[in-house]
C-alpha positions in Angstrom: -46.1 -17.6 15.9 -47.2 -19.7 18.8 -45.2 -20.9 22.3 -46.5 -24.5 23.1 -45.2 -26.7 25.9 -45.5 -27.1 29.8 -42.4 -24.4 29.8 -44.7 -21.4 28.5 -47.3 -22.2 31.4 -44.9 -19.7 33.3 -45.4 -16.2 32.5 -42.0 -14.9 33.3 -41.1 -18.0 30.4 -43.4 -16.5 27.9 -42.0 -12.7 28.4 -38.7 -13.6 28.4 -39.0 -15.6 25.4 -40.7 -12.7 23.6 -38.7 -9.7 24.9 -35.5 -11.7 23.2 -37.4 -12.5 20.5 -38.0 -9.1 19.5 -34.9 -7.7 20.2 -33.3 -10.5 18.0 -35.8 -9.9 15.1 -35.0 -5.8 15.6 -31.8 -6.7 14.4 -32.3 -8.7 11.3 -31.3 -6.2 8.0 -34.4 -4.5 6.6 -36.2 -4.4 10.0 -37.5 -1.0 10.7 -39.6 -2.1 13.7 -40.9 -5.0 15.4 -44.0 -5.7 18.1 -46.4 -8.4 18.5 -49.8 -7.3 19.6 -52.6 -9.8 20.9 -55.4 -9.2 18.4 -54.4 -8.2 15.0 -56.8 -4.9 13.5 -58.2 -6.2 10.0 -58.1 -9.4 11.1 -61.6 -10.8 11.3 -60.8 -11.6 15.4 -61.4 -9.3 18.0 -61.2 -8.3 22.1 -63.8 -6.6 23.2 -63.6 -5.4 26.9 -65.2 -3.5 29.5 -63.6 -0.3 30.4 -63.8 0.8 33.7 -62.8 4.4 35.4 -61.8 4.6 38.5 -63.6 7.7 39.4 -66.9 6.6 37.9 -69.2 3.6 39.3 -71.3 2.6 36.4 -74.0 -0.3 37.0 -72.5 -3.5 34.9 -75.3 -3.2 32.5 -74.1 0.4 31.3 -70.3 -0.4 31.4 -69.0 0.5 28.1 -67.1 -1.9 26.0 -63.6 -0.8 23.7 -61.5 -3.5 22.0 -58.3 -4.0 23.7 -55.1 -5.0 22.8 -51.8 -6.4 24.5 -48.7 -5.1 22.5 -45.4 -4.3 23.3 -43.5 -1.0 23.1 -42.5 -0.4 19.7 -46.0 -1.4 18.3 -47.5 1.7 17.5 -44.3 2.5 15.4 -44.5 -0.4 13.7 -48.1 0.0 12.5 -47.7 3.7 12.3 -50.6 4.3 14.1 -49.7 8.0 15.8 -49.0 9.8 18.9 -52.1 12.6 19.8 -51.2 13.6 23.5 -48.8 12.1 26.1 -46.2 9.5 25.4 -45.8 5.8 24.0 -45.2 3.3 26.0 -41.3 2.3 26.3 -39.3 -0.7 27.8 -38.6 0.9 31.2 -42.6 0.7 31.5 -42.3 -3.5 30.6 -40.0 -3.9 33.8 -41.2 -6.2 36.6 -41.9 -3.8 39.1 -43.0 -0.7 36.4 -45.8 1.3 36.4 -49.2 0.0 35.4 -49.7 2.3 32.5 -52.5 2.5 29.3 -53.3 3.9 26.0 -56.2 4.5 24.8 -57.3 5.8 21.4 -59.1 9.1 20.3 -62.4 8.0 20.3 -61.7 6.2 23.4 -61.1 9.5 24.5 -63.2 11.8 23.4 -66.4 9.1 24.4 -65.0 8.7 28.0 -64.0 12.0 29.1 -65.9 14.3 26.3 -64.3 18.1 26.8 -61.7 16.9 29.0 -58.4 15.9 29.9 -58.0 11.8 29.6 -54.2 12.1 30.6 -53.4 10.6 34.0 -56.8 8.9 34.5 -56.8 5.3 35.9 -58.5 2.3 34.1 -59.0 -1.1 33.8 -60.0 -3.6 30.8 -62.3 -6.6 31.9 -64.1 -6.9 35.4 -64.0 -3.9 37.6 -61.8 -4.6 40.5 -61.1 -1.7 43.2 -58.7 -3.6 45.3 -56.8 -4.4 41.6 -54.3 -2.1 39.9 -55.4 0.3 38.2 -53.5 1.4 34.2 -52.3 5.3 34.2 -53.5 6.4 31.2 -49.9 8.0 29.6 -51.3 8.5 25.7 -53.8 8.7 23.3 -53.2 7.7 20.0 -54.9 7.6 16.2 -57.8 5.4 15.6 -57.7 2.0 13.7 -60.5 0.5 12.1 -60.6 -3.0 13.5 -63.5 -4.1 12.3 -62.4 -2.8 8.3 -61.6 0.4 6.4 -65.3 0.9 5.8 -66.3 0.7 9.2 -66.2 3.3 11.6 -63.3 3.7 14.4 -64.1 2.0 17.6 -62.6 2.9 21.2 -59.7 1.0 21.7 -57.4 0.8 24.6 -53.7 -0.7 25.1 -51.8 -2.3 27.6 -48.4 -4.0 27.5 -47.8 -7.6 26.8 -45.9 -8.0 30.4 -49.3 -7.0 31.8 -51.4 -10.0 30.4 -48.7 -12.9 28.4 -50.8 -14.6 25.9 -48.4 -17.1 24.0 -50.1 -16.3 20.6 -48.8 -13.2 19.7 -49.0 -11.5 16.3 -45.9 -10.3 15.3 -45.4 -7.1 13.6 -43.1 -6.2 11.1 -42.4 -2.3 9.6 -40.4 -2.9 6.8 -39.1 -1.9 2.6 -38.8 -5.2 2.1 -41.2 -7.8 0.7 -42.6 -11.5 2.8 -40.8 -13.8 0.9 -37.5 -12.1 1.4 -37.8 -11.1 5.3 -39.6 -14.3 6.8 -36.9 -17.2 6.4 -34.8 -14.5 8.5 -37.6 -13.8 11.1 -38.2 -17.4 11.4 -34.0 -18.2 11.9 -34.5 -15.9 14.7 -37.8 -17.1 16.1 -36.2 -21.0 16.4 -32.9 -20.0 17.3 -34.8 -19.6 20.9 -36.8 -22.7 20.6 -36.7 -24.8 17.8 -40.1 -26.1 18.6 -41.9 -22.7 17.8 -44.8 -22.8 15.0 -45.0 -19.7 12.8 -47.3 -19.4 9.6 -49.5 -17.0 7.5 -46.8 -14.2 6.8 -48.4 -11.2 4.9 -48.7 -7.6 4.1 -51.0 -5.8 5.9 -52.6 -4.3 3.1 -53.4 -7.6 1.8 -56.2 -7.5 4.1 -57.3 -3.9 4.5 
């Protein structure tokens, strides 16, 4: 879905609506988990970002790149991505003034900290800003094949949607029901918050992988 109009020029308004939409959708019968993500795996889109490590100053041409994702806390459960070490995001992490935290994939941990522990390290996605906030790595999750099941896993990093709000989220639903039976109820919950929010292209993940 997409949040359009001047009301959503304010990041707090974006976060508030998305948080409430997820809360309502989670209560729809048949929904096991609901989450949003900035870039959907295997969808043909991607978000490559520089990966900076606080204790390592790497020259610009050599800065490693990762696939970056901004997600809500239940994203890993909704997608079935397993936790390998540490912990996942919680709702407490999303509150104003909460700690800036990040999760990385197994491939990222192995490539960036070979033979070392990545938990507790501090990173930034995008351009390095030593005066800006650094995200603390709190968890390591299984790899996702962003570019298709026949492609090797790439390094991946995740931050919370509240740290970099976006207005065109991909909504992820874990359910045992079919698309046609669940979509009307989901659309109704979203439009109960704003009747002008467009929704489109509902599909099962197995249809694109």
